[in-house]
Phi, psi and omega in degrees: 000314183295314181299316183291321181293320181295323177296317178296320179297313181300318180294319181297316180296330180288332184267358188307325183279358183285137177281134185306328185294349178280353180247143173292137182252146178274155177242044181296136181291139177286147179256156176263126188233131171257131176236131179298153183305329179273000177075011186271335178230150172218159177204146175270120188257127170292164179301134178092347179267155180225162182212158171203160179167184178205200185296339181279340179163170179234138179245138183226138181210156178271004173220118188303328181298336179296338185270343190248352182231105182295335183269000185292129176276144180295142176254162178306132180091350180291135174223142178201159177206166174225154176232132178236152178254136178228118180287139176302326179293334180289344183293342179301330180295338179258010177064028174285143174292159183298333182259025180299140178275164178300322180294317179300319179294315183294324180299330176269314193288317185297312175296325181298322184295333180259002184295333180291349180273359175087187184288351182291343181259128176252123183251125177287170182290123177294145177215151179276125185221160168266114185228118179053051176063031182216137175273118183224166165258124188235143174218155177242137179229155178220153166231201187297331186232340190239157172242142181234140170242126183248133178239132167247127183219156180269164170067041167296321174201162179307121180087001184231137166264168181232152173239130173246134175235111180261147179213154176192173179293137174301139184094338176251330187273116180219197183299321181296317179292320178297317180293324177299314180287326179298323179299323177286316184299331180288349175272355181292133174241145176242122181271132177296150179293127179263080188268353183244150177238132179250139174238130181300160184302329180267003176077009185267342184232135174226152172197159177265151180213166191291155176305134176070005173274166179236153181240137175239128180268127175267316173204167186306331182260000183227125181222154178242137182240126183235149179281349180197166176294324179297319178296320178299315181297319178295318181295317182288342174266011180060031173275142179284162186301137180254172180302135178069015174255143173223146180213152178220160175223142181241144176223135171246140182233137176286119180304336181293343179282346182264149182295330176198160179238116174206181183300319181294324178292320178296319175298320181296319177301313180299317181296317182293316180293310181297319181296319181289322176299316180295320181297326182273358181272146175273357186266001179052055181293150176259129182260141174282168171292149176297134181241126175271116181279144178233120178198145177297338183278346183284145185268355180180184179302125186230126181235138180234137169234123180262153184226141178215146176217184181292339186241349184205163172223154180181210180167188179227133174245131176236127180236124172263106180262095184295322182297322180269356181054055180210144167257117183254129181239129175231120172261139184224150181207145175205182178290179186294343179273320189257333191303313182293340182274007179267359188302309183294323177299314179297320178297318180293324177295312180301320182291339181273352189283136173232156180206147172245117185258141174281164180295338182271357183289000000 
């Protein structure tokens, strides 16, 4: 990770004087993104759907009134779901052994989550199934008027499993409705808590980073973030990412170094960094088209390029924060289970970055 990021950084700095029109530009469609006010959950919403939430979970519905009135009865055509995050470490409170399987957790947890609704809810026996190309623990529940499908799945985010609860009127809610909502639910991201703040040795750069992670400074504008000391040692030995390891790298760039600042330039920065990292990798990663994210919660122009290979997933997030006068770049990588789930965490880190640039920068 460190070797590849430095190569990407060097290449990016070399192209800074290039005018954007000399590069072919992509016309990737922008997506609509909802991010909870605390930044902990996000979801891509189809037209007509609404969402709300916080660190405890996110709720999504095809009728906004379903989200604001707890006593509201479902109407014909109503569909809704929620997603919650449960840390594997949190299972100790339920006396689960450290090697508990997803099925063992689901057999207890799924009925427990609906127990507060009283005896009116009947929960079927949870079972481990392959559903829509995903191994989950699934159960079906009913009450007098509604049907619920509950999913427990691993890898909502590094160290976290996720629970999805889908609902609709009995007689209307079936496999098609569950799959319709599942397609949306699979876009949900959970951001790790950024409880720590790092300040560069010279005091010019600050950013927030996840609980229990460590930061290594390469230079004031370049830092590496690892989930453990073991991951740091592997990265510095040029070992590729291993199972359950995640790593990130941050770069801040002075906007004054670029010939102009607009959406196409931000896309170009993302393309150059991601492209050079991919070129220097032995894993032949496939890069997505640059995507410009759109959300009221974003602090500036934000571009994402995702990367996947046979052994890892990751990507690059670039945020132009005009108010803070900084271009923040975060590259992230993890194994094939966790890497793609780091996107919101990387976005939140990039959004937290500040920098003070000298006139000579």
